[in-house]
Biopython code that builds the backbone (N, CA, C, O; Angstrom):
import numpy as np
from Bio.PDB.StructureBuilder import StructureBuilder

atoms = [
    (1, "UNK", "N", (-10.622, -13.833, 3.632)),
    (1, "UNK", "CA", (-10.099, -12.711, 4.087)),
    (1, "UNK", "C", (-11.204, -11.670, 4.301)),
    (1, "UNK", "O", (-12.146, -11.537, 3.520)),
    (2, "UNK", "N", (-11.018, -10.915, 5.448)),
    (2, "UNK", "CA", (-12.045, -9.971, 5.788)),
    (2, "UNK", "C", (-12.030, -8.719, 4.871)),
    (2, "UNK", "O", (-10.994, -8.117, 4.590)),
    (3, "UNK", "N", (-13.303, -8.369, 4.414)),
    (3, "UNK", "CA", (-13.309, -7.135, 3.424)),
    (3, "UNK", "C", (-12.791, -5.908, 4.117)),
    (3, "UNK", "O", (-13.068, -5.696, 5.297)),
    (4, "UNK", "N", (-12.032, -5.083, 3.393)),
    (4, "UNK", "CA", (-11.469, -3.902, 3.958)),
    (4, "UNK", "C", (-12.402, -2.697, 3.717)),
    (4, "UNK", "O", (-12.991, -2.514, 2.652)),
    (5, "UNK", "N", (-12.482, -1.933, 4.738)),
    (5, "UNK", "CA", (-13.286, -0.682, 4.584)),
    (5, "UNK", "C", (-12.357, 0.399, 4.213)),
    (5, "UNK", "O", (-11.405, 0.707, 4.930)),
    (6, "UNK", "N", (-12.643, 1.005, 3.039)),
    (6, "UNK", "CA", (-11.708, 2.102, 2.573)),
    (6, "UNK", "C", (-12.497, 3.281, 1.865)),
    (6, "UNK", "O", (-13.648, 3.071, 1.484)),
    (7, "UNK", "N", (-11.988, 4.332, 1.710)),
    (7, "UNK", "CA", (-12.558, 5.508, 1.117)),
    (7, "UNK", "C", (-11.952, 5.513, -0.312)),
    (7, "UNK", "O", (-10.728, 5.564, -0.431)),
    (8, "UNK", "N", (-12.791, 5.459, -1.442)),
    (8, "UNK", "CA", (-12.256, 5.666, -2.727)),
    (8, "UNK", "C", (-12.959, 6.918, -3.297)),
    (8, "UNK", "O", (-14.148, 7.164, -3.089)),
    (9, "UNK", "N", (-12.140, 7.678, -4.022)),
    (9, "UNK", "CA", (-12.659, 8.720, -4.765)),
    (9, "UNK", "C", (-12.616, 8.408, -6.261)),
    (9, "UNK", "O", (-11.516, 8.302, -6.803)),
    (10, "UNK", "N", (-13.763, 8.251, -6.977)),
    (10, "UNK", "CA", (-13.804, 7.817, -8.302)),
    (10, "UNK", "C", (-14.667, 8.901, -9.010)),
    (10, "UNK", "O", (-15.839, 9.095, -8.688)),
    (11, "UNK", "N", (-14.046, 9.584, -9.969)),
    (11, "UNK", "CA", (-14.712, 10.663, -10.808)),
    (11, "UNK", "C", (-15.195, 9.958, -12.126)),
    (11, "UNK", "O", (-14.437, 9.264, -12.803)),
    (12, "UNK", "N", (-16.550, 10.192, -12.449)),
    (12, "UNK", "CA", (-17.070, 9.791, -13.589)),
    (12, "UNK", "C", (-18.391, 10.443, -13.898)),
    (12, "UNK", "O", (-18.948, 11.130, -13.042)),
    (13, "UNK", "N", (-18.876, 10.266, -15.005)),
    (13, "UNK", "CA", (-20.099, 10.880, -15.407)),
    (13, "UNK", "C", (-21.239, 10.101, -15.073)),
    (13, "UNK", "O", (-21.348, 8.987, -15.586)),
    (14, "UNK", "N", (-22.167, 10.552, -14.233)),
    (14, "UNK", "CA", (-23.344, 9.718, -13.767)),
    (14, "UNK", "C", (-24.194, 9.247, -14.729)),
    (14, "UNK", "O", (-24.775, 8.168, -14.616)),
    (15, "UNK", "N", (-24.316, 10.029, -15.729)),
    (15, "UNK", "CA", (-25.278, 9.739, -16.789)),
    (15, "UNK", "C", (-24.902, 8.573, -17.755)),
    (15, "UNK", "O", (-25.742, 8.037, -18.478)),
    (16, "UNK", "N", (-23.568, 8.208, -17.721)),
    (16, "UNK", "CA", (-23.080, 7.121, -18.491)),
    (16, "UNK", "C", (-23.191, 5.777, -17.904)),
    (16, "UNK", "O", (-23.111, 4.788, -18.632)),
    (17, "UNK", "N", (-23.379, 5.672, -16.580)),
    (17, "UNK", "CA", (-23.180, 4.382, -15.894)),
    (17, "UNK", "C", (-24.413, 4.233, -15.062)),
    (17, "UNK", "O", (-24.965, 5.239, -14.618)),
    (18, "UNK", "N", (-24.863, 3.061, -14.831)),
    (18, "UNK", "CA", (-25.995, 2.757, -13.974)),
    (18, "UNK", "C", (-25.410, 2.610, -12.570)),
    (18, "UNK", "O", (-24.195, 2.527, -12.396)),
    (19, "UNK", "N", (-26.281, 2.580, -11.588)),
    (19, "UNK", "CA", (-25.656, 2.374, -10.196)),
    (19, "UNK", "C", (-25.091, 1.017, -9.950)),
    (19, "UNK", "O", (-24.186, 0.857, -9.130)),
    (20, "UNK", "N", (-25.635, -0.030, -10.683)),
    (20, "UNK", "CA", (-25.006, -1.416, -10.524)),
    (20, "UNK", "C", (-23.661, -1.392, -11.157)),
    (20, "UNK", "O", (-22.742, -2.011, -10.620)),
    (21, "UNK", "N", (-23.468, -0.705, -12.294)),
    (21, "UNK", "CA", (-22.147, -0.708, -13.042)),
    (21, "UNK", "C", (-21.137, -0.015, -12.063)),
    (21, "UNK", "O", (-20.038, -0.532, -11.863)),
    (22, "UNK", "N", (-21.496, 1.115, -11.475)),
    (22, "UNK", "CA", (-20.701, 1.830, -10.570)),
    (22, "UNK", "C", (-20.180, 0.988, -9.388)),
    (22, "UNK", "O", (-19.000, 0.957, -9.039)),
    (23, "UNK", "N", (-21.201, 0.301, -8.803)),
    (23, "UNK", "CA", (-20.940, -0.631, -7.632)),
    (23, "UNK", "C", (-19.978, -1.774, -8.134)),
    (23, "UNK", "O", (-18.993, -2.107, -7.476)),
    (24, "UNK", "N", (-20.281, -2.297, -9.212)),
    (24, "UNK", "CA", (-19.451, -3.487, -9.725)),
    (24, "UNK", "C", (-17.866, -3.014, -9.880)),
    (24, "UNK", "O", (-16.924, -3.730, -9.539)),
    (25, "UNK", "N", (-17.738, -1.754, -10.423)),
    (25, "UNK", "CA", (-16.450, -1.254, -10.724)),
    (25, "UNK", "C", (-15.685, -0.948, -9.388)),
    (25, "UNK", "O", (-14.498, -1.233, -9.230)),
    (26, "UNK", "N", (-16.423, -0.379, -8.500)),
    (26, "UNK", "CA", (-15.869, -0.015, -7.160)),
    (26, "UNK", "C", (-15.426, -1.363, -6.428)),
    (26, "UNK", "O", (-14.374, -1.423, -5.792)),
    (27, "UNK", "N", (-16.232, -2.353, -6.551)),
    (27, "UNK", "CA", (-15.807, -3.683, -5.940)),
    (27, "UNK", "C", (-14.593, -4.216, -6.590)),
    (27, "UNK", "O", (-13.702, -4.704, -5.896)),
    (28, "UNK", "N", (-14.498, -4.154, -7.879)),
    (28, "UNK", "CA", (-13.285, -4.633, -8.627)),
    (28, "UNK", "C", (-12.089, -3.827, -8.182)),
    (28, "UNK", "O", (-11.029, -4.395, -7.916)),
    (29, "UNK", "N", (-12.225, -2.580, -8.098)),
    (29, "UNK", "CA", (-10.937, -1.714, -7.651)),
    (29, "UNK", "C", (-10.635, -2.155, -6.287)),
    (29, "UNK", "O", (-9.462, -2.410, -6.012)),
    (30, "UNK", "N", (-11.535, -2.274, -5.414)),
    (30, "UNK", "CA", (-11.288, -2.672, -4.040)),
    (30, "UNK", "C", (-10.618, -3.974, -3.914)),
    (30, "UNK", "O", (-9.652, -4.123, -3.167)),
    (31, "UNK", "N", (-11.148, -4.990, -4.682)),
    (31, "UNK", "CA", (-10.492, -6.268, -4.667)),
    (31, "UNK", "C", (-9.042, -6.214, -5.197)),
    (31, "UNK", "O", (-8.159, -6.874, -4.650)),
    (32, "UNK", "N", (-8.813, -5.459, -6.218)),
    (32, "UNK", "CA", (-7.504, -5.344, -6.842)),
    (32, "UNK", "C", (-6.567, -4.740, -5.679)),
    (32, "UNK", "O", (-5.496, -5.299, -5.443)),
    (33, "UNK", "N", (-6.933, -3.688, -5.006)),
    (33, "UNK", "CA", (-6.220, -3.056, -4.064)),
    (33, "UNK", "C", (-5.845, -3.965, -2.855)),
    (33, "UNK", "O", (-4.726, -3.910, -2.345)),
    (34, "UNK", "N", (-6.806, -4.788, -2.427)),
    (34, "UNK", "CA", (-6.669, -5.730, -1.374)),
    (34, "UNK", "C", (-5.547, -6.690, -1.665)),
    (34, "UNK", "O", (-4.711, -7.047, -0.835)),
    (35, "UNK", "N", (-5.611, -7.103, -3.023)),
    (35, "UNK", "CA", (-4.589, -8.062, -3.475)),
    (35, "UNK", "C", (-3.210, -7.523, -3.527)),
    (35, "UNK", "O", (-2.267, -8.244, -3.200)),
    (36, "UNK", "N", (-3.024, -6.233, -3.938)),
    (36, "UNK", "CA", (-1.792, -5.573, -4.053)),
    (36, "UNK", "C", (-1.196, -5.040, -2.821)),
    (36, "UNK", "O", (0.023, -4.905, -2.716)),
    (37, "UNK", "N", (-2.069, -4.715, -1.830)),
    (37, "UNK", "CA", (-1.584, -4.198, -0.641)),
    (37, "UNK", "C", (-1.144, -5.117, 0.489)),
    (37, "UNK", "O", (-1.302, -4.841, 1.678)),
    (38, "UNK", "N", (-0.566, -6.261, 0.018)),
    (38, "UNK", "CA", (-0.045, -7.192, 1.006)),
    (38, "UNK", "C", (1.418, -6.981, 1.243)),
    (38, "UNK", "O", (2.087, -6.306, 0.461)),
    (39, "UNK", "N", (1.924, -7.543, 2.304)),
    (39, "UNK", "CA", (3.332, -7.320, 2.627)),
    (39, "UNK", "C", (4.253, -7.816, 1.656)),
    (39, "UNK", "O", (5.304, -7.207, 1.454)),
    (40, "UNK", "N", (3.955, -8.904, 1.007)),
    (40, "UNK", "CA", (4.755, -9.375, -0.136)),
    (40, "UNK", "C", (5.016, -8.373, -1.264)),
    (40, "UNK", "O", (6.155, -8.210, -1.703)),
    (41, "UNK", "N", (3.979, -7.719, -1.720)),
    (41, "UNK", "CA", (4.087, -6.719, -2.749)),
    (41, "UNK", "C", (4.768, -5.468, -2.244)),
    (41, "UNK", "O", (5.574, -4.856, -2.945)),
    (42, "UNK", "N", (4.427, -5.085, -0.990)),
    (42, "UNK", "CA", (5.156, -3.904, -0.440)),
    (42, "UNK", "C", (6.613, -4.247, -0.296)),
    (42, "UNK", "O", (7.435, -3.401, -0.647)),
    (43, "UNK", "N", (7.023, -5.415, 0.190)),
    (43, "UNK", "CA", (8.387, -5.656, 0.327)),
    (43, "UNK", "C", (9.209, -5.651, -0.938)),
    (43, "UNK", "O", (10.380, -5.273, -0.935)),
    (44, "UNK", "N", (8.587, -6.073, -2.011)),
    (44, "UNK", "CA", (9.383, -6.001, -3.399)),
    (44, "UNK", "C", (9.412, -4.628, -3.875)),
    (44, "UNK", "O", (10.278, -4.363, -4.708)),
    (45, "UNK", "N", (8.568, -3.644, -3.472)),
    (45, "UNK", "CA", (8.503, -2.355, -3.994)),
    (45, "UNK", "C", (9.224, -1.296, -3.100)),
    (45, "UNK", "O", (9.443, -0.156, -3.509)),
    (46, "UNK", "N", (9.547, -1.693, -1.974)),
    (46, "UNK", "CA", (10.189, -0.675, -1.004)),
    (46, "UNK", "C", (11.453, -1.168, -0.411)),
    (46, "UNK", "O", (11.757, -2.360, -0.446)),
    (47, "UNK", "N", (12.226, -0.208, 0.162)),
    (47, "UNK", "CA", (13.477, -0.678, 0.847)),
    (47, "UNK", "C", (13.662, 0.314, 2.126)),
    (47, "UNK", "O", (13.138, 1.428, 2.145)),
    (48, "UNK", "N", (14.385, -0.147, 3.095)),
    (48, "UNK", "CA", (14.779, 0.702, 4.257)),
    (48, "UNK", "C", (16.175, 1.191, 4.081)),
    (48, "UNK", "O", (17.078, 0.395, 3.825)),
    (49, "UNK", "N", (16.380, 2.431, 4.205)),
    (49, "UNK", "CA", (17.730, 3.075, 4.229)),
    (49, "UNK", "C", (17.943, 3.731, 5.564)),
    (49, "UNK", "O", (17.360, 4.735, 5.973)),
    (50, "UNK", "N", (18.979, 2.935, 6.270)),
    (50, "UNK", "CA", (19.307, 3.216, 7.592)),
    (50, "UNK", "C", (20.601, 4.034, 7.552)),
    (50, "UNK", "O", (21.662, 3.452, 7.324)),
    (51, "UNK", "N", (20.565, 5.323, 7.758)),
    (51, "UNK", "CA", (21.888, 6.152, 7.716)),
    (51, "UNK", "C", (22.724, 5.988, 8.841)),
    (51, "UNK", "O", (23.936, 6.186, 8.762)),
    (52, "UNK", "N", (22.140, 5.625, 9.924)),
    (52, "UNK", "CA", (22.992, 5.331, 11.160)),
    (52, "UNK", "C", (23.809, 4.053, 11.034)),
    (52, "UNK", "O", (24.908, 3.984, 11.583)),
    (53, "UNK", "N", (23.324, 3.063, 10.348)),
    (53, "UNK", "CA", (24.116, 1.755, 10.222)),
    (53, "UNK", "C", (24.725, 1.751, 8.802)),
    (53, "UNK", "O", (25.444, 0.825, 8.426)),
    (54, "UNK", "N", (24.410, 2.843, 7.998)),
    (54, "UNK", "CA", (24.966, 2.883, 6.636)),
    (54, "UNK", "C", (24.646, 1.684, 5.823)),
    (54, "UNK", "O", (25.559, 1.037, 5.310)),
    (55, "UNK", "N", (23.382, 1.345, 5.673)),
    (55, "UNK", "CA", (22.962, 0.128, 4.916)),
    (55, "UNK", "C", (21.571, 0.460, 4.266)),
    (55, "UNK", "O", (20.786, 1.262, 4.772)),
    (56, "UNK", "N", (21.368, -0.122, 3.274)),
    (56, "UNK", "CA", (20.141, -0.138, 2.530)),
    (56, "UNK", "C", (19.606, -1.633, 2.435)),
    (56, "UNK", "O", (20.357, -2.489, 1.966)),
    (57, "UNK", "N", (18.381, -1.957, 2.848)),
    (57, "UNK", "CA", (17.926, -3.340, 2.842)),
    (57, "UNK", "C", (16.529, -3.439, 2.282)),
    (57, "UNK", "O", (15.772, -2.477, 2.409)),
    (58, "UNK", "N", (16.154, -4.500, 1.694)),
    (58, "UNK", "CA", (14.847, -4.838, 1.236)),
    (58, "UNK", "C", (14.347, -6.066, 1.880)),
    (58, "UNK", "O", (13.403, -6.698, 1.407)),
    (59, "UNK", "N", (15.021, -6.440, 3.042)),
    (59, "UNK", "CA", (14.536, -7.641, 3.735)),
    (59, "UNK", "C", (13.223, -7.425, 4.420)),
    (59, "UNK", "O", (12.998, -6.426, 5.104)),
    (60, "UNK", "N", (12.360, -8.391, 4.218)),
    (60, "UNK", "CA", (11.035, -8.352, 4.723)),
    (60, "UNK", "C", (10.906, -8.108, 6.341)),
    (60, "UNK", "O", (10.008, -7.430, 6.840)),
    (61, "UNK", "N", (11.808, -8.679, 6.985)),
    (61, "UNK", "CA", (11.762, -8.463, 8.476)),
    (61, "UNK", "C", (12.082, -7.035, 8.879)),
    (61, "UNK", "O", (11.461, -6.447, 9.764)),
    (62, "UNK", "N", (13.090, -6.503, 8.180)),
    (62, "UNK", "CA", (13.370, -5.081, 8.458)),
    (62, "UNK", "C", (12.309, -4.097, 8.161)),
    (62, "UNK", "O", (12.043, -3.132, 8.876)),
    (63, "UNK", "N", (11.657, -4.446, 6.930)),
    (63, "UNK", "CA", (10.564, -3.603, 6.473)),
    (63, "UNK", "C", (9.359, -3.720, 7.498)),
    (63, "UNK", "O", (8.719, -2.706, 7.778)),
    (64, "UNK", "N", (9.084, -4.789, 7.987)),
    (64, "UNK", "CA", (8.034, -5.143, 9.003)),
    (64, "UNK", "C", (8.214, -4.176, 10.233)),
    (64, "UNK", "O", (7.353, -3.424, 10.688)),
    (65, "UNK", "N", (9.492, -4.344, 10.677)),
    (65, "UNK", "CA", (9.792, -3.472, 11.812)),
    (65, "UNK", "C", (9.682, -2.000, 11.600)),
    (65, "UNK", "O", (9.190, -1.271, 12.461)),
    (66, "UNK", "N", (10.141, -1.553, 10.450)),
    (66, "UNK", "CA", (10.069, -0.135, 10.179)),
    (66, "UNK", "C", (8.606, 0.309, 9.992)),
    (66, "UNK", "O", (8.263, 1.422, 10.390)),
    (67, "UNK", "N", (7.767, -0.495, 9.423)),
    (67, "UNK", "CA", (6.321, -0.165, 9.259)),
    (67, "UNK", "C", (5.613, -0.148, 10.505)),
    (67, "UNK", "O", (4.719, 0.666, 10.741)),
    (68, "UNK", "N", (6.027, -1.102, 11.372)),
    (68, "UNK", "CA", (5.398, -1.357, 12.727)),
    (68, "UNK", "C", (5.611, -0.365, 13.815)),
    (68, "UNK", "O", (4.856, -0.314, 14.786)),
    (69, "UNK", "N", (6.723, 0.492, 13.649)),
    (69, "UNK", "CA", (7.048, 1.474, 14.659)),
    (69, "UNK", "C", (5.968, 2.549, 14.771)),
    (69, "UNK", "O", (5.363, 2.967, 13.784)),
    (70, "UNK", "N", (5.743, 2.997, 16.077)),
    (70, "UNK", "CA", (4.849, 4.072, 16.241)),
    (70, "UNK", "C", (5.556, 5.417, 15.851)),
    (70, "UNK", "O", (4.992, 6.285, 15.184)),
    (71, "UNK", "N", (6.784, 5.512, 16.304)),
    (71, "UNK", "CA", (7.520, 6.686, 15.952)),
    (71, "UNK", "C", (8.702, 6.251, 15.116)),
    (71, "UNK", "O", (9.330, 5.238, 15.424)),
    (72, "UNK", "N", (9.031, 7.003, 14.041)),
    (72, "UNK", "CA", (10.136, 6.527, 13.171)),
    (72, "UNK", "C", (11.454, 6.691, 13.858)),
    (72, "UNK", "O", (11.575, 7.561, 14.721)),
    (73, "UNK", "N", (12.388, 5.957, 13.551)),
    (73, "UNK", "CA", (13.847, 6.190, 14.018)),
    (73, "UNK", "C", (14.438, 7.314, 13.321)),
    (73, "UNK", "O", (14.145, 7.504, 12.141)),
    (74, "UNK", "N", (15.232, 8.067, 13.925)),
    (74, "UNK", "CA", (15.935, 9.164, 13.240)),
    (74, "UNK", "C", (16.877, 8.687, 12.185)),
    (74, "UNK", "O", (17.686, 7.795, 12.440)),
    (75, "UNK", "N", (16.803, 9.237, 11.029)),
    (75, "UNK", "CA", (17.710, 9.020, 9.792)),
    (75, "UNK", "C", (17.421, 7.508, 9.331)),
    (75, "UNK", "O", (18.322, 6.838, 8.827)),
    (76, "UNK", "N", (16.246, 7.047, 9.507)),
    (76, "UNK", "CA", (15.870, 5.759, 8.834)),
    (76, "UNK", "C", (14.705, 6.120, 7.868)),
    (76, "UNK", "O", (13.713, 6.760, 8.216)),
    (77, "UNK", "N", (14.918, 5.673, 6.703)),
    (77, "UNK", "CA", (13.947, 6.141, 5.631)),
    (77, "UNK", "C", (13.349, 4.933, 4.898)),
    (77, "UNK", "O", (14.082, 3.992, 4.596)),
    (78, "UNK", "N", (12.077, 4.929, 4.610)),
    (78, "UNK", "CA", (11.445, 3.983, 3.799)),
    (78, "UNK", "C", (11.337, 4.460, 2.474)),
    (78, "UNK", "O", (10.627, 5.447, 2.283)),
    (79, "UNK", "N", (11.984, 3.869, 1.427)),
    (79, "UNK", "CA", (12.096, 4.432, 0.053)),
    (79, "UNK", "C", (11.426, 3.461, -0.844)),
    (79, "UNK", "O", (11.655, 2.253, -0.792)),
    (80, "UNK", "N", (10.525, 4.060, -1.737)),
    (80, "UNK", "CA", (9.906, 3.353, -2.835)),
    (80, "UNK", "C", (10.840, 3.170, -3.962)),
    (80, "UNK", "O", (11.497, 4.139, -4.341)),
    (81, "UNK", "N", (10.959, 2.043, -4.525)),
    (81, "UNK", "CA", (12.022, 1.743, -5.614)),
    (81, "UNK", "C", (11.658, 2.446, -6.908)),
    (81, "UNK", "O", (12.524, 2.548, -7.776)),
    (82, "UNK", "N", (10.434, 2.943, -7.106)),
    (82, "UNK", "CA", (10.250, 3.595, -8.281)),
    (82, "UNK", "C", (10.750, 4.934, -8.320)),
    (82, "UNK", "O", (10.630, 5.608, -9.343)),
]
sb = StructureBuilder()
sb.init_structure("model")
sb.init_model(0)
sb.init_chain("A")
sb.init_seg("    ")
for serial, (resi, resn, name, xyz) in enumerate(atoms, 1):
    if name == "N":
        sb.init_residue(resn, " ", resi, " ")
    sb.init_atom(name, np.array(xyz, "f"), 0.0, 1.0, " ", f" {name:<3s}", serial, name[0])
structure = sb.get_structure()
């Protein structure tokens, strides 16, 4: 899998950690996020509420369509289950 370029903001005390330790921790956090940010994990944690059709669905195909739209449909909401 291709490495993802992302901006991470990590707050820590510089005097406690060496540069190698910081780089190692940043790599671990980035790897963890890459694993979690897949469509399988997103599909289990979100659902689409379509007020026009009066339905709520967590089907992966509907979620992919909702995430893939350039402009959101009126009264269609992506809801996180937490």
